[in-house]
N, C-alpha and C positions, 0 to 999 in steps of 0.2 A: 779675274778676283776684281770685287768692286773695293775701294779706297775704305769705304766703311766697314770691311770686312778685315781689313788689313790694319788694325790698330796698332800695333807694333813696332811697325816698318818706320825707321826713322823719319822719312820725309815725311808722312802723315801725320805723325807726331809733331812735327815742326810746322807745318801748315796747318794744322790745328791750334797749334797755339799762337801762329800769325794772328789768327781770324779772331781769336779769342783777346788776344792785346789791342788788336783792332777796335773791336768790339768794348774793350774795357776801357780804352781812350776816347771812343765817340760816347758814352753812356756819361763822359766827364763835362759832355760839351752840349748836349741834346738829353732831350726828354726821350727815354724809349719808345714812343710811339711815332716819334718822327722821322726814327732811324732805320734805313731801309737795308736790304740786302746788299742794293749796289753800293750804299756808303760804306758797308762794311769790306766787301770785297774789294773794295778800291782803296780804303784805309791800307789793307793787308797787302795790296798791289798782287792781287789773284783775280781770275777771271769769275763771274758769279757760278759756273758749271762748278766751278772748282769749289766754292760755298757750298752748294746742294751736295756736293758729293760727300762732304764732313757734316754738313748741318740741314734738317729739314724747312727751319727758318730760323727767323731771327729769336722766337720764342725759346726755342730747344737751346740755341748759342745760352740766353740768359739763364734758362735752368741750370746748363752745367755749371754756370760760372758761379749761381748762387749757391749751388750744391757744393761744388767744390769748395767755397770761401766755408758754408756751415760745417763741413766735416773735417776741414782742416782745423778750426777753433775745437770743434769737439772733442779732437782727438789728441789736442793740447791740453783742453781741461779735463779728460776723465783719465789721462795718459797715469799710470799708477794704481787705479782704483782696480781693486779686483771683486769687490761684492758692493750691491746695490744698499747705502745707509744714507744716515743723515747728510754727512759729505758729500756722500756721490751726487743725490741730488742737489744741492747746494752749488756744486762743480757745474752739474748741469744746467741748472738755472742760471749760473753766471755764462755761459756759453750761449745760452738765447738770446739774454741782454747785449751781448758782445756781437752776435750776429745782428740783432736789430741795429746796434749802432754803426755796424760796419758798413752798411745798405749805405751810409752817407757819404760813405768812402767809394764806394761801387758805384753809386749815382746821386751827385753831386744833384741834381734837381731832382726836384718831384720823388724823392726815394719813398715817401709814405706808400705810393701807387705801384711799387713796385712787390712790397712784401705781400700784400692779399693776391697776388697772382699765382704764388706757388707756396700760400700759406698748407695748403693740405699736405702737399711734399715734406715739407718742412715739420709738419706735426708728424706725420707716420714715419720721420727718420729718427724723431725725438721718442717716439713710442718704440721703436725699435729698440734702441739705446737702451731702453728702461729694462725692456723684454730680454734682450742679448745678457744683462747682467742677472736677471731672474734664473736664465739659462744654467747662467756660470755657478749659480748657488743649486740648482737641479732644485727649484721650488716652482712644484705645479702645483696648479690648483685644482681641488678635489670636486668632482661630478658635481655634489651636494654641496657645496661652496653656496650661497646667496648672491656672492657679488664675484665675478670672474678675475683674475689676476688680468687677463688684456683688457676687461672696461675699466679697471682703474688705471693703467698704464695711459689707455687715451685719455680720461678726465686728467689724467696727470700731465700729459704732454700739453693737452689743450690749456690746461690752465697757467701752466708758465711759459709757453707761447702766446696766447693771450694778455698776460701780466706783462712780459717782456716789451710786448707790442705798443701796448699805450703809453709804458713807462721812458719808451722813446719816443712816441709820437707825441708827447706831453713836453717833449724836450729836457728829457732825461735831468731834471731837476736834483735828483740826489745822485751820489754814484751808486754805481749798479751793486756797490757791495753792501751798502747803505740800504738799497731798494731790495737787495735780496734778502738780506738780513730781516728785515721789517716782516716780508712776506713769506718765509720760510714755514712761522706756526700755524698758516692757513694751507701753504704747500703740504708741509707734515699731517697735517689732521686729515686730507685728504689721502696722502700715500701710506698711511697706515696697515692698508688690504697688501700693498706690497712688500711692505717691512716685515708682515707677520708680527 
């Protein structure tokens, strides 16, 4: 049995954590482009073969780190929300802003270069979150509807992601709360199809 297939083994968990912690510390010191697998393995005090037993390459470890960060933020933001409504959309939007802001912590150097790398995955996660609320409500689109629920969720996820990206990239000149409050009328106008 390979290490990748034995994710519950405490040694596997510990080694993956060591590698992720090593990556986290390196990304604070160097640009992502200049970090090598050898750097990560050496910082984690393991050999490169051990790294490759857990991750395909440095992009996979970055993706894991970004997705964990994103889902931690989202889980906290939407905890307790049961239906898709204005408050839920606002919480998701604030979570997207918080995630973009957190990239500054994850990577102090050139964090703006990291966001586009996994932009599609983040947008898909937002879309999945939106659709999961719709499924909870059992709100299904009808085949004759001119605009599908999935298309509306895609557009809303891209709008929130793009707005939060620009807000953070321009230096977060206002608080996330104020920014989201000002943007919500535009977002809600686009969300009418989802809210019914």
